[in-house]
C-alpha positions in Angstrom: 0.0 0.0 0.0 1.0 3.5 -0.6 1.3 5.7 2.5 -1.1 8.6 2.6 0.7 12.0 2.6 1.2 13.2 6.1 1.4 9.7 7.7 4.5 7.9 8.8 5.7 5.0 6.7 4.9 2.5 9.4 1.1 2.9 9.2 0.3 2.8 5.5 -3.2 4.0 4.5 -4.8 2.9 1.3 -5.7 5.8 -1.0 -9.4 5.8 -2.1 -9.9 4.5 -5.6 -13.3 6.2 -6.1 -12.1 9.0 -8.4 -10.3 6.6 -10.7 -13.3 4.2 -10.7 -15.6 7.1 -11.5 -13.5 8.1 -14.5 -13.4 4.4 -15.7 -17.1 3.9 -15.4 -18.0 7.2 -17.0 -15.8 6.4 -20.0 -17.6 3.1 -20.5 -21.0 4.8 -20.3 -19.9 7.5 -22.7 -18.6 5.0 -25.2 -21.8 3.0 -25.1 -23.9 6.1 -25.3 -22.0 7.4 -28.3 -22.7 4.1 -30.2 -26.3 3.8 -29.0 -27.1 7.4 -30.1 -25.4 6.9 -33.5 -27.5 3.8 -34.2 -30.7 5.5 -33.0 -30.0 8.6 -35.1 -29.3 6.3 -38.2 -32.6 4.4 -37.8 -35.1 6.7 -36.2 -35.9 9.9 -38.1 -37.2 11.7 -35.0 -33.9 11.1 -33.2 -32.0 12.0 -36.3 -33.7 15.4 -36.5 -33.3 16.0 -32.8 -29.5 15.3 -33.0 -28.8 18.0 -35.7 -26.9 20.7 -33.8 -24.9 21.9 -36.7 -26.5 21.3 -40.1 -23.4 20.7 -42.3 -22.4 17.7 -40.2 -26.0 16.4 -39.7 -26.9 14.2 -36.7 -23.3 13.4 -35.9 -22.9 16.8 -34.3 -25.6 16.1 -31.8 -24.6 12.5 -31.2 -21.1 13.3 -30.3 -21.9 16.5 -28.4 -24.6 14.7 -26.3 -22.4 11.7 -25.6 -19.6 14.0 -24.4 -21.9 16.0 -22.2 -23.3 12.9 -20.6 -19.8 11.4 -20.1 -18.6 14.6 -18.4 -21.8 14.8 -16.2 -21.6 11.2 -15.2 -17.9 11.6 -14.4 -18.6 14.7 -12.3 -21.4 13.1 -10.3 -19.6 9.8 -9.7 -16.4 11.6 -8.7 -18.3 13.8 -6.2 -20.0 10.7 -4.7 -16.9 8.5 -4.6 -14.2 11.1 -3.9 -13.2 9.6 -0.6 -14.4 6.1 -1.0 -12.9 2.8 -1.9 -15.2 1.0 -4.3 -15.3 -2.5 -5.9 -12.9 -1.6 -8.7 -13.0 -5.1 -10.3 -16.8 -4.9 -10.8 -16.6 -1.4 -12.1 -13.8 -2.2 -14.5 -15.7 -5.2 -15.8 -18.8 -3.1 -16.3 -16.9 -0.4 -18.0 -15.1 -2.8 -20.4 -18.5 -4.5 -21.1 -20.0 -1.1 -22.0 -17.0 -0.3 -24.2 -17.3 -3.6 -26.0 -21.0 -3.1 -26.6 -20.3 0.3 -27.9 -17.7 -1.1 -30.3 -20.1 -3.8 -31.5 -22.8 -1.3 -32.1 -20.5 0.8 -34.3 -19.9 -2.2 -36.6 -22.5 -1.5 -39.3 -23.8 -5.1 -39.9 -24.4 -5.5 -36.2 -25.7 -2.0 -35.6 -28.1 -2.4 -38.4 -29.8 -5.3 -36.7 -31.2 -2.9 -34.2 
């Protein structure tokens, strides 16, 4: 264990892993949301129209902007809640990697078109 600043080296204190876990989970959520919104905007005309923030780029502008805003918001909320906590990092890492994998699968056109 890494000693916490301000403590002697004989009594190590584990640093909280909450902020790192918050960043990891937020990234997984953001990656999945980016893919989910892209698929939705491709297949649902109402979502496609809703996602047009900048006409020359079409719905992609809203898809990416929305995913980034949600990613940052989730990160901020989780970081605030987990700032001084030690959380189940393995569970969070597996969840984040699963969301990332689902996001990658959804961006593969033959699979994304199934939805």
